[in-house]
N, C-alpha and C positions, 0 to 999 in steps of 0.2 A: 491125351491132352485135348484133342479136338471134341470129344463129347463132353467132358470136364467145364469147358469154355461154352457149350452150348446149354448144358444143364444150369450154370451159373447166371448166363443170361436170361433164360426162360424164369429162374426164380426171382431175378431183379424186376423183370418187365411185369411179372403176375403179381408181384408185390404191390405195383404201384396201382394196380384196378381195385377200386373198392366194390366190395360184395353186398349189396343190398339185401334186407330181409324182405320178405312178402308181406308181413305185417310190422305194425309200430305198436309199442308198449305204451299207450295213453294212460296217464294216472295223475289228471289235475287235482290239485291239493286245496282243501277249503279250510281257512284258518276257523277253529273252533270259536261260537259266539260267548262273549263275556256278560251277555245280559239276554236276560228273557223277555222275547217281544210279544210272545203269545201264551195265552192261559185259557185253555179249554177250546180250543179252535181247531176245526178238522179240515184238511183240503183232499181233494183227490188229485192225482196229477199223472200226467203221460207226456211221453217225449216223441217229437214227429223230426223226421230226416227228411229235408227238402233241398239238399245239395243236389247240383245236377251229376255229380260224379262220386262214386264210393271211395274214392283214394283221396288220403290226407297230407301225401306228399308225391310232388312230381319233381324228377329229378331230369333235367334236359343238359347232355352232355354232348359235346363236339362231336360229331361222326359215328353217334351210337341212338340207339333206338332209347326212347323216353323210358325212364321206370317210374311205376306208379306202385305206391304202398299204401295199403288200407289201415285202417285200426282194427286191432286183433280183437275188440269188443265193439259192437254196433255204437256208434258214437252217440246217438239219441238216448240210449239206454244207459251209457256211462253217466252221460252229465244229468241224466235225472236222479240216478244213484246219488250222485256228489251235492247236487241241490237238495234233494230229500235229506240227506244227512244233515247239510249244513241249516236247513231250515228246522228240522227237529231239534238240533242243538240250540236253537232259540226259542223253544218250546210248543213249536207247530207239530200238531198229530197229522200225519201224512197215511192215508190208507184208501180202502176202497169205497168209504161213503163220507160225505163231507157237504159244507155250506158253500164252498168255492171250487170251483175247477180251473185247475192250473196247466197250461199247456207250455212246453219247452220246446221251441222250433228250432231245429241247425238251417240256418240258411247258407252259411259258408263255413268253412274250416279248412283251410289249404296252405300249403306250405309250398312256394315253388323255390327251386334251386337251378339257375342257369349258369352254364361254362361259358364264360367271356374268355378272351385272348390270355391273359394273364391272371383272372381272379374268378371268385364265384359269387354270383347277387342271389341271395336268398331275402325272398318277401314272403310274408305272411298276411293272411287276413281271415278274420273270424268275425261271424254274426250271428249272434242269438236273439230270438224274439220269443216273449212270452208274452201270453194271454191268459188275463185273469176273468173268469166269469163268475158274478155273483148275482144270483136272483135276475137274469135277464140285464144286468149292468156289464158291460165288458170295457176291459182295460189293455190296451195293445201298446207293448214298448221295444224298442229294439236296441241291443248293445253290441257295439261293435269294438274291435282290437284291430291294429294292422303295425306291421314292423318291417323295415327293410335293413339290410346288411350287405356288404360288400368285403371280401377279404380275398387273401392270398390262397387259402387252403381249401380243400372240398371239405364241407362239414360232415361231421358223423351223422349217424342214424341217433345217437345219443343226444348231438347237440339238438336236430331239428326235434326230437322229441319234447326237449326242455325248452324250446322256444313255443311249441304249440301247447305243451301242459301249461306253463306261466300265462299264456293268453286266454287259455280256457278258465284256467282257476280265478284269474283276475274279474273276467266276467260274471263269474259264478258268485263270486265277492260283492261285485256292483248289483247284481240281482238281489239277493238277499239284503243289502243296505237300501235298496228303493224304497222311500217313506211312502210313495203312492201306491207301489204293490202291496205294501204291508198293509193299509189300509183296507184293501180289498182280500186278502187273506185271513184279517180278522174280522171282515163282514161289514167293514166301515167305508165303503167306497168313496165317501166324500172327504174322507180323511188323507 
């Protein structure tokens, strides 16, 4: 009887602890373009990760060591792939040669989770910078997103992935829709 009680107590207590994975599955979605903005324009593109830390999620729980979770795929590689897919959908040719060079730089992409007395506070911040170079003329733009949420339950890894995927996807959409950047990608920097 005593061993059954101990086993039940261990199962109940163990069931309360969240097991966090080592990596996150990030997959920001890009809405396909319904309009062709580019015709015969070719660019080269690269991604740079300038974040101060490699993780995308930081979970701070009371009386426990912090948990850091990184992206399964390098974030700069993933975002360049998604941006490239979106730009190709708008008619742009992305390859090894082109008249414009586009750099996508990840300055920040982090979701912090802090356990408070009765709640969890989740704060996210994403900052992406694009630099377009066309024949010595350069355009630099920064795209930012942030969010904050406080609630009674500990968020799941799926909740955190959803928040970050949504922010990354929204920023990629903003980059693709930027009129000034489109001018550079068309080889018309004054547009």
